[in-house]
C-alpha positions in Angstrom: 152.3 110.0 149.8 150.4 109.6 146.7 151.9 107.5 143.7 152.1 109.0 140.5 151.3 107.6 137.1 154.0 105.9 134.9 151.4 105.2 132.0 147.8 104.3 130.8 147.9 101.9 127.9 145.0 100.4 126.1 143.9 97.1 125.9 143.8 95.1 122.5 141.2 92.1 121.3 142.7 89.0 120.8 141.0 85.6 119.9 141.8 82.5 122.2 140.2 79.2 122.6 137.2 78.1 120.6 136.5 81.8 118.9 136.5 84.0 122.2 137.4 87.1 121.9 138.9 88.9 124.7 140.3 92.2 125.5 144.1 92.1 126.4 144.9 94.1 129.2 148.8 92.8 128.8 151.1 91.8 127.5 150.5 93.2 124.2 152.8 95.4 121.6 152.7 98.1 124.2 153.2 96.5 127.7 154.8 93.5 128.9 154.3 91.4 132.0 153.9 93.8 135.4 156.2 91.6 137.9 154.4 89.3 139.4 151.8 89.4 137.1 152.1 87.9 133.8 148.7 88.5 131.9 145.1 90.1 132.4 142.0 89.3 129.8 138.6 90.5 130.0 135.9 88.4 128.5 133.2 90.2 127.3 131.3 91.8 128.5 129.0 90.4 125.2 125.3 88.5 124.8 125.9 85.0 123.4 123.0 83.6 121.1 122.3 80.0 122.2 125.0 77.8 121.2 127.3 80.5 120.1 129.7 80.7 122.8 132.8 78.6 122.7 135.5 78.1 125.3 138.8 77.0 126.1 139.3 73.1 125.3 141.8 71.2 127.1 145.4 73.0 127.9 148.3 72.8 130.0 149.7 75.0 132.6 152.8 75.1 134.3 154.8 77.5 137.0 152.3 80.1 137.7 148.5 80.4 138.7 145.2 81.8 136.8 142.7 83.7 138.4 139.0 83.6 137.3 136.8 86.3 138.3 133.2 85.9 136.9 130.8 88.8 136.7 128.1 87.6 134.6 127.5 83.8 132.8 128.5 80.4 134.0 131.4 78.3 133.2 132.5 74.9 134.3 136.2 73.5 134.5 137.8 70.3 134.8 141.5 68.9 135.0 143.6 66.1 134.7 144.1 65.3 138.4 140.0 64.9 138.3 138.7 68.2 140.1 135.9 69.6 138.2 134.1 72.7 139.3 131.6 75.4 138.4 131.7 79.2 138.4 128.8 81.4 138.8 128.4 85.4 138.8 130.6 86.8 141.6 133.0 83.7 142.1 136.4 83.2 142.0 138.7 80.6 141.2 142.6 80.9 142.1 144.4 77.8 140.5 147.8 77.2 141.4 149.3 75.1 138.4 152.4 74.6 140.1 154.1 71.1 138.0 151.3 70.9 135.6 147.7 70.5 134.9 145.9 69.8 131.8 142.5 71.7 132.3 139.5 73.2 130.4 137.2 76.3 131.2 133.7 75.9 129.2 130.6 77.9 129.1 128.5 75.8 131.5 125.8 73.3 129.5 122.6 75.1 130.3 124.1 78.4 129.9 125.5 77.4 126.4 122.4 76.1 125.6 120.2 79.0 126.2 122.8 81.7 125.7 123.2 85.0 127.6 125.7 87.6 128.7 129.3 86.7 129.6 131.8 88.9 131.6 134.6 88.0 133.6 138.4 88.4 134.0 141.4 86.0 134.0 144.7 87.4 135.8 147.9 85.0 135.6 150.3 85.4 138.6 153.7 84.4 138.3 154.9 81.8 140.7 158.7 82.2 142.4 161.2 79.7 141.5 160.3 77.9 144.8 156.8 77.0 144.1 157.4 76.3 140.2 157.0 72.8 140.8 154.6 72.5 143.4 151.6 70.3 143.8 149.1 71.8 142.1 146.0 73.4 144.0 142.4 75.1 143.9 140.9 77.8 145.8 137.2 78.3 144.7 135.3 81.1 146.6 131.8 81.5 145.8 130.6 85.2 145.8 129.1 84.9 149.0 132.1 84.5 150.9 134.3 87.3 149.1 134.6 89.8 151.6 133.2 93.1 150.7 133.9 96.5 152.3 132.2 99.8 152.1 133.4 103.4 153.2 131.4 106.4 151.8 130.5 105.8 148.2 133.1 103.0 147.7 132.3 99.2 147.6 135.5 97.0 147.3 135.0 93.3 146.6 138.8 92.1 148.7 139.7 89.1 146.2 143.0 89.4 147.5 144.8 91.4 150.5 143.0 93.9 152.4 140.8 97.2 152.1 139.1 99.6 154.9 139.5 96.3 157.1 138.3 93.7 154.9 140.6 90.4 154.8 140.8 88.5 151.8 139.6 84.7 152.5 142.0 83.6 149.5 146.0 82.6 150.6 148.6 83.7 148.1 151.9 82.4 147.5 153.2 85.7 147.5 151.9 89.2 149.0 148.9 90.2 146.1 146.2 93.0 146.2 143.3 92.4 144.2 140.6 94.9 144.6 137.3 95.3 142.4 136.3 98.9 143.4 133.0 100.3 142.2 132.3 104.0 142.6 129.5 106.6 142.3 130.3 109.3 140.3 132.1 112.3 142.0 133.4 110.2 144.9 136.8 109.3 145.4 139.0 106.4 146.7 142.3 105.9 148.2 143.9 102.6 149.1 147.1 102.0 150.8 149.5 100.2 148.8 152.8 98.7 150.8 156.1 100.5 149.0 157.5 97.7 147.2 154.4 96.5 145.1 154.0 97.1 141.6 150.4 98.4 141.0 148.1 98.6 138.4 144.4 99.4 137.9 142.1 98.2 134.6 139.2 100.1 134.0 135.9 97.8 133.7 133.7 100.3 133.3 133.1 104.3 133.1 135.9 107.1 133.5 137.7 108.5 136.4 141.2 110.0 137.0 144.3 108.0 138.8 147.1 110.1 140.1 145.1 112.9 138.2 145.2 111.5 134.8 142.4 110.6 133.3 141.7 106.9 132.1 138.5 104.9 130.8 136.8 101.9 129.9 139.6 99.0 128.8 142.5 101.3 129.6 145.4 100.0 132.1 146.6 102.4 134.3 150.2 101.6 135.6 151.4 103.3 138.9 155.0 104.3 139.7 156.7 102.8 143.0 157.1 106.3 144.5 154.6 106.5 147.2 152.5 104.2 149.5 148.7 104.8 148.3 147.2 104.9 145.0 143.7 107.3 144.2 140.9 106.8 142.3 138.2 109.8 141.6 135.0 109.0 139.4 134.1 111.4 136.6 131.3 108.9 136.1 130.1 105.9 138.1 133.1 103.9 138.1 134.0 100.1 137.8 138.1 99.2 138.3 140.3 96.4 139.3 143.0 97.8 141.4 145.9 94.9 141.2 149.2 95.1 143.0 152.0 92.6 144.1 155.5 92.1 145.1 157.9 91.9 142.4 159.6 88.1 142.4 162.7 89.9 140.3 163.2 86.7 138.9 164.0 85.5 135.3 160.9 85.3 133.3 161.0 82.4 130.0 157.6 81.9 128.7 156.1 79.5 125.8 152.6 79.7 125.7 151.0 78.3 128.8 154.3 77.6 130.4 156.3 80.1 132.4 159.5 79.0 134.1 163.0 80.8 134.8 165.2 79.2 132.1 164.6 78.0 128.6 165.8 74.2 129.5 162.5 74.1 132.2 160.4 75.3 129.6 161.8 72.7 127.2 161.2 69.9 130.1 157.4 71.0 130.7 156.7 70.5 126.6 158.4 67.3 126.6 156.2 66.4 130.1 153.2 67.6 128.2 153.9 65.8 124.9 154.7 62.8 126.9 151.6 62.8 128.8 153.2 63.5 132.4 150.7 66.1 132.9 147.7 63.7 132.6 144.9 63.9 130.6 141.0 65.0 131.2 139.1 61.9 132.1 135.4 62.1 130.5 
């Protein structure tokens, strides 16, 4: 049975980091978290002149995961535990902050110097109570290792979960589906979704109909939990993120980069960070 549509909301532009304008799908005034997902930001698409692009300097995280998916541009990241890496177009970084890290995400030096086009996404995935204080870890998957499923005129990059027989290589702490679906104009795609998942779509480019309702660039489509599949029909060539996961149904207390279950745990995170217990980034 195909899921119906609960709501369609517009993403809103906001300023983050060193003057980086992002389109925030949620949370915003109209839409809070979609359990177990806490935030979805789109960076760009935008062309930057040489030296114009800022980034996201040293900042902490505790209690959740950040998933960075880059379509265009190049970013470098490093953290207080000595980890460093680089993201190129098509790459995914799945960072489990757990008990806490301080990290930075900045444009790669050569990319910042020459300028160019930036386009990417960051998704925040909540961690269940049992994993809030787990050891931080990284999964960094280059574009060449992201499974790609194809059927008809649909192409699906399988970042998490499964589609058309292709399974993701990323290990998730809770059951999650994260698909990047591209469709040719006039074609339709249907994806099986477990009945207990909350699910939404974010329109990256083009327009289409979701459960019979139209949505376009920069809009979030939230599905009801009344079926075991979702459908997308492309009115134009269409690019869409299709994301879903099993809800945690746990209290969410958030303060900036910290997401815990109680106010006391948030206070402890603030104290741990201010006292340097999450470390510093060595350079």
